[in-house]
C-alpha positions, 0 to 999 in steps of 0.5 A: 141607460136610464134608471138603476140596473140590477146587473145580476138579474140582467145576467140571469136573463142574458144566460136564458136568452143565450141558452135558448139560442143554441138550437139546430135551425134558425126557425127553432132558434127564433122561436126559443128566443122569442119564447124566452123573452116572453117569460121575462116581459109581457111582450106585445111583439118581438122579432129576430132578424138576420142579414141575408149574406146572399140576397142582401137586405134582411130576412125575418127568422121569426116574429110574433105580434108584429104586422107585416108593415111593421116588419117591413119598416124594421128591415128598411132604411127608414129604420136602419138608417134614419131612426134616432134610437137605431143610430145610437146603436150604430154610433155608441158602444151599447148593443141594446137600447130601449125607448127610454134610453133616447135622451135629449129634448125629444123622447123616443115616443115623439120621434117619427118612427114612434108617431108614424109606425109603432104607436099606430100599431098599438106599441108604447115602448120597446127595445132593439139589440143590434147583433154584432158577431165576435169578429165584428160582423153585423148579423141582424137585430132583435126587436121587442115592443110593449104596450106599456111605456114603463117596459122593458125594464132596465134589466132586460135592456141590459140583458139584451146587451149582454146576450147580443154577441151570442144571439149574433152568432145564432142569427148568422146566416153565413154560418151555413156557408162555412159549415158546407165548406168545413163539412166538405173539407174545402179550404182556401178561397170561397165566395157566393155568386148571387142570382144577379151575379153579385159576388158575396164574400164568405167570412174568413175566406178570400175571393176565389182567383179568377172569379171576375164578372164574366165567370160569375155570369156563367155560373149564374147561367149554369145555376138557372139551367139547373134550379136544384143542382147537386154540387158539381166540379168544373174547370174554368180558364184564368190568366194564370192557368186553370181555376178548378171550381167546386159549385154548391147550390145554396138558397138563391145562390151558388157557393163557389170554392176553388180547389188545388191547381194540380187538380187539373192534371196538367191539361191544356185548354184544348185537352179540357175541351176534348175531355168535356166532350168525351165525357158527354159520350161523343165519338172522335169524329163528332168531337173533331166536327165540334172543335173544327179540327181533324180526326187525327188531331182529335185522336192525338188529343184523346191519347194525351188526355188518357196519358195525363189522367193515367187511364187506359180507356175513354169510359174511365176518363169520362168517369174521372172527368165528372168525379174530379171536376175536369170538364169545362164549366158550361157557357150556358 
């Protein structure tokens, strides 16, 4: 970093940024962080950007002063991969760098990014903090631009470096997924199935067993048929038995978690088929026709299902099927 740094001043600013990040929503967090930045620097533009764990790419949590085309550039490979300054953030230990920190024969003001994007937009200086969480996950970026080449001062860039881990947690969109799991008391494997069937891991959780491409596609079809579904529980077959699933709608995807194997009550696949149709209110004769079996065989299956669920009537079995997730995941 060029120039002497007043570390005490840098830590004071970093503390203010960290305090501003303690908000209840991402929009409020972005607004508070950008407002705090403005108290320390005549910022011409600033933006807090987060990695989207479901759709991939980046989402702007909040911004001020940037035109849409500049925001598009800041979240594109042209900046995140090709920009000289950003490459230094990825390759070197400092978490924040300013234009003045790009050393070598060419100043940052002469780079392609500055010449074709930032300077035409009216900016003469700036800095970026790359936000990496305490467990090493890249969660987003904080960008600021100025109309004065002398800014930001070294203290502010140092403050961004110190505040980056806290800001990384504040911008971590995966937190909502973890909160949903924790609030629901759901432990063990979990992942998100995106709208195209892509399986996205949840930090700190293993991938649910049996969540292959076919099951992911079935979950996508289930979600498309229910644009705003409540959370639901189902059974899905797997090579080693059942996979009891809990599905929770999240933005542009479905959170998929597994429940204990004994949640299936020892039901066979045929019994699960019978219970699924029974829960739809179908009579034995209709169930028999749907499954291509005799009415007598259907009656035996219903008897076995009631016994395994330890209930004495179809109505109670149907209720438990819904409440405990004993129905088969629909094909569509």
